[in-house]
C-alpha positions, 0 to 999 in steps of 0.5 A: 499499500503506498503512503497516499492510500495509507494516509487516506485509510488512517483518516477514515472516521470508524463507527466504534462501539465502546465497552467499559464500566469503572473510572479506569475506562473514562479517559479512553471514552472521552479520547474517542468521543473527542476524535474524528471516530463516531461513537455509535453506542456504549455498553456498561454493566447494569447499575449496582447497589452501593453506599449504606443505603444500597441505592442503585448507582450507575457506573462512571461510564453510563454517566459519561455516555448519557451526558455525551448522549451516545446510545447506552445498553447494560445487558447483564450478559452477552450470551443470547441474541436479545442481549446483543441486540443493541451491539448488532444494531449499532454495527461498529467497525471496531469494538473498544473494551476497557475494564468492562467486567463481562466475558465476550463470547465469540459472536461479539468477538467476531462482529466488528470488521476490525475486531475488538481492542483492549487497554490492559494496564501491564506490559503483556504477558507480564500480569495477565488478569484481574489486578495488574496494577496491584500485583506489579507494585507488590512484586517490586517491579521497576516499571509498568505500562499499558498494552493495546491488544486484540481480544480473543477467547483467552484471558488477556492472551491476544495479539498485541498492537503496541505498548507504552512503558511507565516507570513505578516510583518508590512512592507510587500507589496503586491509585497513582498508577491507575490514573497515569495508566488510564491516560496513557492507555487512552492516547495509545488506544487512539494511535492503535486505532489509526494504525490498525485502520491504515494497515500500518500497525500489525498485531503480534503474538505475545511471547511464551516467555514471561507469562505472569497472572495478576489474581484478583485482590482479596481483602484478607491480603491487606492484613500487614505481617510485621515480620516481613522485610520492610520492602514487602510492607512498604509494597503492600501499603502502596498496592492497597491504597485505595482499596482495600487499605493495608491494615494492622491491630491496634488496642484491639481494633483494626488500624488502617495504614494509608501511606508510608515510606521506608526508613531503613533497610537494614537488619532488625531493630526490635521486635517486629511491629514495635513502635520505635517512635515518631521522627520527621518522616513518620511514625517509625516501626520495626519489620522483620528487617528494616524499619518503616515510617508510617505517615498516614493512619486511620483508626477505626471509625475515625478519619485519616490522620498524619502520623504526628497527629496519631502519636499525639493522641496515644501512648507510644511507650511500649506500643507494638502493632499487630499484636 
């Protein structure tokens, strides 16, 4: 294909359907709505009960779609012709899927002539699965990123179109990386769509080496074991912010740990969990190896507070967390 034809193809406005549900999907949908392409419809999860009153709440994607005046459908599944009726009516050239929450059956995968594209929050094949951002932090990965991939019947196994890398900082939380990768993925998505439409971007099978799986986060994982190395404890606190929030025991109640930093990586400084005192970097606590500085804590039923405010409200003498 000559350059003139490729340029013409890349300028073609596509009919794009979008499937997504949570906050992570919003930058991608906004980017598509602002592009030359036409968003012909949006799929999102049904409204779910939330809050103390368990009132039905729409997803963030639903709210954006309604605000943009885009046709919307909320099937509980996509297995039947009736559940796929809206998507069939929209007749998209391409389906973009971002954290939708439903498995796409074969008739959906085969419907768009350009297939189905997905934004995945990792550098595939590392961290296939539900919680790639959390698992990357927990594993101590130096970098993460986004992958634009073509969906197939497997779990994040489809061929990839492009990747964009991002370093994981020493203080980055899962919430920090979530926001960065959502924006990075939106920009990469538009680039991938242009390349796919122009025929200049070729999908490549994922390598068979380096495959890891990012299992769904369980709330039970958030309990801190002070016998762990300080780096492991710090990673847990960062990986579980903003959910489910790392926690320990204090005075017979749960104490949530929002933010911390590594104060010392050297050998043991006392019985793990022992509070060593307040310093400029936070409330210092002994780990199995090294010392952690807690910077923001939250007692049960109270708001998060800085370490100094917490220390002023309790007696630190002989205090040990997790006991």
